[in-house]
VEXDREN-2710 file (C-alpha; in Angstrom, 1 decimal):
% VEXDREN-2710
k/r/px/py/pz
1/MET/-27.7/-50.9/-40.3
2/LEU/-30.9/-52.9/-40.0
3/PRO/-33.0/-50.0/-38.5
4/ALA/-32.0/-47.8/-41.4
5/LEU/-32.9/-50.5/-43.9
6/LEU/-36.3/-51.1/-42.2
7/PHE/-37.0/-47.4/-42.1
8/THR/-36.5/-47.1/-45.9
9/ALA/-37.5/-50.5/-47.0
10/CYS/-40.9/-49.3/-48.4
11/ARG/-39.4/-46.5/-50.4
12/ASP/-39.1/-47.3/-54.1
13/ASP/-37.0/-44.2/-54.7
14/MET/-34.3/-45.1/-52.2
15/LYS/-30.9/-45.6/-53.9
16/TRP/-28.3/-45.9/-51.1
17/THR/-28.1/-46.1/-47.3
18/GLY/-25.2/-46.3/-44.9
19/THR/-25.0/-46.4/-41.1
20/VAL/-22.0/-45.7/-38.9
21/GLN/-22.2/-46.7/-35.2
22/LEU/-20.8/-44.0/-32.9
23/PRO/-18.5/-44.7/-29.9
24/SER/-20.1/-45.4/-26.6
25/ASP/-17.9/-42.9/-24.8
26/GLY/-19.3/-40.0/-26.9
27/TRP/-19.0/-38.4/-30.3
28/THR/-16.4/-35.6/-30.6
29/ASP/-15.1/-33.3/-33.2
30/GLY/-12.0/-35.5/-33.4
31/MET/-14.0/-38.4/-34.7
32/PRO/-15.7/-37.4/-38.0
33/VAL/-18.0/-39.8/-39.7
34/VAL/-17.2/-40.4/-43.4
35/PHE/-19.6/-41.8/-46.0
36/ASP/-17.9/-42.9/-49.2
37/LEU/-20.5/-42.6/-51.9
38/ASP/-18.3/-43.8/-54.7
39/PRO/-16.1/-46.5/-53.2
40/GLN/-14.9/-48.0/-56.5
41/ALA/-13.2/-44.7/-57.3
42/TYR/-10.4/-45.5/-54.9
43/LEU/-7.6/-47.7/-56.2
44/ALA/-5.2/-47.3/-53.2
45/PRO/-5.6/-49.5/-50.1
46/GLU/-7.5/-48.2/-47.1
47/SER/-5.6/-45.3/-45.6
48/ASN/-8.3/-43.4/-43.7
49/ARG/-7.2/-43.1/-40.1
50/PHE/-10.9/-42.9/-39.1
51/ALA/-11.6/-46.3/-40.7
52/GLU/-13.7/-47.5/-37.8
53/MET/-16.0/-44.4/-38.3
54/THR/-16.3/-44.9/-42.1
55/SER/-19.0/-46.5/-44.2
56/ARG/-16.5/-47.6/-46.9
57/ALA/-17.9/-50.3/-49.1
58/ILE/-15.6/-53.0/-50.5
59/GLY/-15.3/-53.7/-54.2
60/ASP/-18.6/-53.7/-56.1
61/THR/-20.9/-54.5/-53.3
62/LEU/-22.9/-51.3/-53.9
63/PRO/-24.1/-50.0/-57.3
64/ARG/-22.2/-47.1/-58.7
65/LEU/-23.9/-43.8/-57.7
66/SER/-23.8/-40.8/-60.0
67/GLY/-26.0/-37.8/-60.3
68/HIS/-28.3/-35.8/-58.1
69/TYR/-30.0/-37.2/-55.0
70/ASN/-32.2/-36.1/-52.2
71/ALA/-30.3/-36.8/-49.0
72/ARG/-31.3/-37.0/-45.4
73/LEU/-29.5/-37.8/-42.1
74/SER/-31.0/-40.1/-39.5
75/LEU/-29.6/-39.7/-36.0
76/ARG/-30.3/-42.4/-33.4
77/TYR/-29.8/-41.3/-29.8
78/ALA/-30.6/-42.5/-26.3
79/ASP/-33.0/-40.8/-23.8
80/GLY/-29.9/-40.0/-21.7
81/CYS/-28.2/-38.0/-24.5
82/ASN/-26.4/-35.0/-23.0
83/ALA/-27.2/-32.6/-25.9
84/ARG/-30.5/-30.9/-26.5
85/ASP/-29.5/-30.0/-30.0
86/ILE/-26.4/-30.8/-32.0
87/ARG/-24.6/-28.8/-34.7
88/ILE/-22.8/-30.8/-37.4
89/ALA/-20.3/-29.5/-39.9
90/THR/-20.7/-31.1/-43.3
91/GLU/-18.1/-31.4/-46.0
92/LEU/-19.0/-32.8/-49.4
93/ALA/-15.9/-33.5/-51.5
94/SER/-15.0/-35.4/-54.7
95/LEU/-11.9/-36.4/-56.7
96/ASP/-12.3/-33.4/-59.0
97/ARG/-11.7/-31.2/-55.9
98/ASP/-15.1/-29.8/-55.6
99/ILE/-15.6/-29.1/-51.9
100/THR/-18.8/-27.8/-50.3
101/THR/-19.1/-27.1/-46.6
102/ASP/-22.1/-26.3/-44.5
103/THR/-23.4/-26.5/-40.9
104/ILE/-26.7/-28.1/-39.9
105/SER/-28.4/-27.9/-36.6
106/VAL/-30.6/-30.8/-35.3
107/THR/-32.9/-30.5/-32.4
108/LEU/-33.0/-33.8/-30.4
109/PHE/-35.2/-32.8/-27.4
110/ASN/-38.1/-30.4/-27.0
111/SER/-38.0/-27.6/-24.4
112/ASP/-39.9/-29.9/-22.0
113/GLY/-37.1/-32.5/-22.2
114/THR/-39.0/-35.0/-24.3
115/PRO/-37.4/-36.4/-27.5
116/VAL/-38.5/-34.7/-30.8
117/SER/-39.1/-38.1/-32.3
118/PRO/-39.8/-40.5/-29.4
119/GLY/-38.9/-44.1/-30.1
120/ARG/-39.0/-47.3/-28.1
121/TYR/-36.8/-48.7/-25.3
122/GLY/-35.2/-45.4/-24.7
123/ILE/-33.8/-45.1/-28.3
124/ASN/-35.0/-42.2/-30.4
125/GLU/-34.4/-41.3/-34.1
126/VAL/-34.7/-38.0/-35.8
127/ALA/-34.3/-37.5/-39.6
128/VAL/-33.2/-34.2/-41.2
129/PRO/-32.9/-33.4/-44.9
130/LEU/-29.7/-32.2/-46.3
131/PRO/-29.7/-29.3/-48.9
132/ALA/-31.5/-30.3/-52.0
133/GLY/-29.7/-31.9/-55.0
134/LEU/-26.7/-33.6/-53.4
135/THR/-24.5/-34.4/-56.4
136/VAL/-22.4/-37.6/-56.5
137/THR/-19.5/-37.7/-58.9
138/GLN/-16.3/-39.8/-58.9
139/GLY/-14.9/-40.2/-55.4
140/THR/-17.6/-38.3/-53.6
141/THR/-17.4/-38.4/-49.8
142/LEU/-19.6/-36.8/-47.2
143/THR/-17.9/-36.0/-43.9
144/LEU/-19.9/-35.2/-40.8
145/THR/-18.2/-33.7/-37.7
146/PRO/-20.0/-32.7/-34.6
147/ILE/-19.3/-29.2/-33.3
148/SER/-18.7/-29.9/-29.7
149/TYR/-17.5/-27.2/-27.4
150/SER/-16.3/-28.8/-24.2
151/SER/-17.1/-32.4/-23.9
152/PRO/-18.1/-35.5/-26.0
153/ILE/-21.7/-35.7/-27.1
154/GLU/-22.8/-38.8/-25.1
155/GLY/-25.8/-40.9/-25.9
156/MET/-25.5/-40.6/-29.7
157/LEU/-25.8/-44.1/-31.1
158/SER/-25.5/-43.9/-34.9
159/VAL/-25.7/-41.7/-37.9
160/SER/-27.3/-42.9/-41.2
161/LEU/-27.2/-41.3/-44.6
162/ILE/-30.1/-42.1/-46.9
163/LEU/-30.1/-41.2/-50.6
164/SER/-33.2/-41.2/-52.8
165/GLU/-34.2/-39.9/-56.2
END
């Protein structure tokens, strides 16, 4: 999570950030990433079968979030990533049963094969905004699922969610 914190450390309007490391053998549609934006809303013990892919906070380690936020995803990937672009299905849900779904497309490499946002040491990072006005209410979760057609997306390192005012 350190790179995400360093990336946003200078921003006074940053309210929350979370990072999930992706499996080294590739990210598939069977391994959604879940960001719990209101972890105190859950009274039951952890029951998410994708717990290792979840940014669930424990107790009151994070301030309660509530309201409208600007959100962006930050994707870290290696030079050897096997996807030029990636499509991600998003699902925003809350305890009051409001569910919003969307699909975003992120370009990782230019047409000449160079990373869109070159980094160092073979690790690149690209940030994309989510639709404006992400609303966090009780029990809000954001689930990200890659839309992969035939094989795992290899070379994806992590996904971060950054909320700001």
